[in-house]
N, C-alpha and C positions, 0 to 999 in steps of 0.2 A: 437084465429085463428089457432096457431100452434097446438093446441090439436085436434081442428076439422079436420085439413087437415092430421094430422098423425092417426087418428082413423082409416081411411080406411087401412093405411099401416100396422096396427096392426091387420087387419082382424077383426074388429069389436070386439077385446076382450076387454071386460069392466076392467079386472083385470089389462092388460097391459097398457091400457089408464090412470087408477087411479095411477099406479105405476109411469109412466113418468110425469103425471101431477104433482104428489108430488115431484119427483126429479127435475124438473125444477123450481118450486117454491123454494125449498130450496135453489138450486144453485143461483138462480137469486136474491134472497133477500139479499145475501151476494155480489153479483156483483153490486148492488145499493150502497152498502156502499163503496165498491172499487172505484166506480166512483166518489163517494164524495170526497175521499182523492185525487184522480187524478184530479178532478176539483179545488179543493183548492191549490193544488201545481202547477198545469199547468195553470189555467186559470186566476188568479188574480195577483200574484205577478210581473211577467215581465210587464204586462199592466200598472199596477199603477206606477211601477218605471219609466218606459218610459214616463208617463205622467208628472211626476215630474221632468223631464228635464234630466235623465240619459240616455246616448247614447245607441244604440242598441246593440253594441259589449258587454258593460257592462251588460246590462239586460239580454242578451242572456246566461250569466254564470249562471243564476238561474235555467236554465233548467237541470243543473247538479243534482239538487236535484231528478230529475226523473230517474236517473241511476239505483237505485235499482230494479225498475221494469224490466230493461233488464238485470240484472246481476243475476237473480235467477238461471241460468243454471249451476252456480259454485257450488250451495249447494243443487241443486234440487236432486242429487243422495242420499243425506241423507234422504230425505222424503220418497224415495222409499225403503231405507235400514232398516231405524230406526222406531220404533213405540212407541210413548209417552205411559207411564204406566197407561193410562185410555182411555176410548172411544175406538173407532175403530182406524184403522192406520190414515187414512187421514182426517177423522173428528177430531181426537186428535190433529193434527198439526193445523187444521182450528181454534179450539177453542183456543189452546194455543197462537197462533200468534195473534188473535184478541184480546184477553185478554191483550198481551203486549202492542198492539197499543192503547187501550183504556187507560190503565195506563199512556202511554206517553202523550196523549192528556190531562188528568187530571193533570198531572205535569206541562204541558204548561200553562193551565188554570190559574194555581195559581202562576206563575212566569213570569209575563209580564215585569217585570223589569230586567230580565236577561241579560247579554251581548249578543250582536248579535251571536257571535260564539257559545256560550253555547246553544242559542235558536236553532241555524243551527243543532247542534249535536242531539239535542233532536228530532228536525223535522226529521234528516236523520234516527234516530233510529225507528221512527214512521213508516216512509215509508219502512224500511227495514222490519219490521213485517208485515205490511200490503201486501207487495210484496210477502213474504214467504207465507203468508196465501192465497194469490190469486193462487200460483203454486199448492199447496196442493188442493185447490179448482178446478183448472183444472184438476188435475190428477183425482179427484173425478168424474168430468164430463166424462173424457175419459173412465173411468171403468164402469160407469153406463148408458150412453147414448148409447142406440142400433142405428145401422147404418141408419135406416129410420128416426130417430129422430135427426140426427146431423145437417141437415140445420136449423130445428126449434130451436135446442140449440144454434147454434152461432147467429142467428137472435135475439132470446129472450136476449141472453147475450149482444146484442148490445143496446136493449132497456133498460135493467136494468143499463148497464154503462151510457147510455145516460140521464136516468132519474137522476142518481146519480151526473153526471156531471153538469146537469141542477140546482140541489140543491147547490153543492159544488162550481161550478165555475161561476154560474149566480146569482140566488137569494140570497144564503148563503153570497157570497163576498159582493154583494151590500148592504145587511142589516148589515154586521158586523159592520159599524161604529155606528148603532143605538143600537145594542145589547150589544156592548163592547166586549173586549177581554175575560174575564173570561167566560162569559155567552155563548159566541160564541162556545169556545172549549167544555165547558161542555154540550152543546146540541149535538155536533158532536159526542162525546164520548158515549152519552147516545143512540143516534140512532145506532151507531155500535154494541151496546149491545143488542138491541131489534131485529135487524136485523140478529143476531147470532141464535136466537132460531129456526127458521124453518129447518135449517140443521141438528139439532139434531135428527129430525125425520128419517134422512138418515142412521143412525149408523147401522141398521139391513142390509141394503143393501151393505152397506160399508164392514160390516163383512163378508159377503159372499164372496165378491171380493177378500178381503184381503188374505183369506187362500189360494185361487187360485193363487194370485201373490207371495205370500211367496213361495210357491212350484216352481212356475217358475224360480223366482230369484235364488233359490237354484241350480236349474239345470243349469242356465246360468252363475252363478258364481257373481250374485249381479249386482246391477245398476251401469252404468259407462257412462259419456259423450263420452268417446273414442269409446266405441262400436257403438255408433250411426254415429260418424265421419269416422269410419272405413268402414262403408258401402255406397258403391258408389251413389246408389239411394237416400238415406238419405243426404248424402253430396251435391249433386246436387240441391236438394230441398232446402237445407238451404242456399246455394249460391244465387239462384234465389230470395228467400225470402228476404234475406239481401238487395240485389239490389232494390227489389220492395219497401220495407219499407224506405230504404235511399231515394228514389225519393218522395214516397207519403207523408209522414208525415212532412217533411220540408215545403212542399208547403201548407199544412193546419195548420200547427203549429206557422207559423209567420203571420197569416192573421190578428190578432188583432194590432201587431205591425205596420203593414202596414195602418190599419184604423186610428190609432193615428196620423201618418205622412200625412194622407189624411186630417186630421182636424176633425175627428169624436169625440166628447166629450166622456170621459171615462165613464161617467154614461150611455150614450148611448150604448157604447160598452158592458159594464157589463149586461145590461139589454137586448139589442136587440140580439147580438151575443151570449152572454152567456147563454141566455134562448131559443131563436129561434134555435140556432145551434143544442142543444140536441133536442128540438122538432122535427127538420128535420131529426135527425138521429133516433129518434122514429118512424117516418113515413117511413124511409128506412127500419127499422126492420120489420114493418108491411107488406110492399110491398115485401120485398125481400123473405119471406117465400113461397107464391104462385109462384113467378118468379122461384125460384130454383127447387120447385117442377114440374112445368109445362114447363119450358123452358130449365132446366138444368143449372149447374155452370157456364158454358162457356158463354152462351147468358145473362145470368144475370150479369155476370162481366162486359160484353161488354156495356151493357146499363147504368151502374153505371159509366163506364169510360168515356162515352160520356158526362154524367152529370158533371164528374170532369173536363174534358177539357172545357166545356162550362163556368164552374165557373171561372177557370183560364182566360180565355178571358175577363170575366166580371171585374175580379180584375185588370187586366191589363189595361182595357179601363177606368174603375172607377178612378184608381189613375192617370192615363196619362191626363185625361181632368179634375181632381179634381171634380168629380161627387161622392158625398158619397153615395147616394142611391144604384148607380151600384155597387160601391165597396162593400157595406155592403151585398147585394143580392149575390154577388159571394163569399164573406167570409163565408156566412151562407150555401150557396148550397155546396161549396167544401167539407164541412165535411160530408154532406150526401152523395156525389158521392164516396169520399175515403172510407167511413165506408162501402158502399154498395159493393165496390169491396174487402174490407177486409173480410167481412162477408162471401164470397165466399171462400177465404183463409182459414178462420177460421174452415170452415166445412171439408176442406181437412186435416188441420192439426189434428182435432179430430180423423179421420181416420188413419192418419200416425203414431199417438201415441199409438194406441193400442198395447199393448204387456206387457212384464214382467216389464218395467220400464216407467210407464206413465208420472210421474212427470218429469223425467229426460228428456224423448224425448219432451214432450210438452214445457218444459222449454227452450229447445235448439232451437227449431222451432221459437217460440214465442219470448222467452227472447233475443237470440242473433240477431235476426233481428230488434227488438225494439231497443236494444243497439246501433246497427249501425245507427238507424234512429235518435236517440238522439245525438249521435257525429255529424251526418250530419246536425241535425238542429243547433246545437251549431255552426258548422262550418258555416252554412248559414248566421247566424247573423254577422259572421266577414266578409263575402263576400259582402252582400248586401250595406254595406257603400262604398264599392268600386266600386259598379255598380249603378243601379236604381232599384226601385221595378219593373219597367216595363221590364227591361232587365232579371231580375230574373225570373218573372213569364213566360217570353216568352222562355228562355231556359228551364224552368220547363216543359212547355208544350211539348217541344221536347223529352225531357228525360221520361215524363208520356207515350208518345207513345211508345219509346222503352221497357219500363216496360210492357205495355200491351201485346206486341209481345212475350216476356219472359214468362209471365203468360199463354199465348195461348199455348206455347210449354209445360210448366208444366202441365197444367191441361189436355192437350191432350194426357199424357201417361196413364191416367186412372188408377193410383195406389192410 
């Protein structure tokens, strides 16, 4: 769908169409693998542990394993400054980090009996490698995706991440007991290897952009996070993004724990929410492309914000009256609503990150805001036991309205 819509934007140029189709295919293959890792890390462990009787505040600390995804801004300048001694600049980083993640998964597969701390360290290393791969991949997207294709790129990225999450957080987790530890992790490693091949076709495009980037960095003095933070417009964008993500993602991230407390069986949560949630986000991806093209980013954001608010109301009501179906519908739909809002944000981030240090800028906008959202999610797990899920979602709805206002201000600047 995205290709058809953007064909007109490219003036019917078949060469440009083929180039961008190839670029999006290579990028999104790896986003599928990235989504699988996120699904395994974020979708299964807290839910299972909560079902085994561990309290919410303890299970919430597992979300700290997600922190490397939000800390890449600390080492993103290295990706902009240094080039691995093979392949092109960003593709070289992508291949290297994906290979390390695969190696880590193989080690985990053959070491089921390791002490929990040792397994946690291995898992943290895998997440660290895949997070670094992702920021190099995002930098490649910033450099290769032209302005007319950014809405489609952000929407298809959501689709790829949703497909990966559906495998890693839904079907993969649900079937892990039948497949066994070793086979489960070996299959995950093998899939990551296969998904790496399409991006190799983008070396020629990356090589063309790398020469221009090296010249720009030489003039500007090298990539630096401080350079972005010193710029007032960039700093204001980052502040609003942090507030927005700190509100949105705790509201969607704890929905499975709420369902456990509502009495929904874990098996149903795994299959229904873990599978239907990503399917809803796939639908969001498909719908958001024409919406952003014909209605603009602001109206598209408002449509998905309404969906998210209605979902919050459904979860609040479902939990309050102990109606599992209403709670499940809300838990599935809020993922679609929040994802739709974030697709519009991601399209803006692609444009904001164009320049001499794409990895650094994208990691700052994406990583710092998601880092804040992770801390807020962990904090929310400590607050919910002191309140109730009803109060949590009620206050969350008010905060969400404030967030929408801030995004309207941000989008209205047309930068």
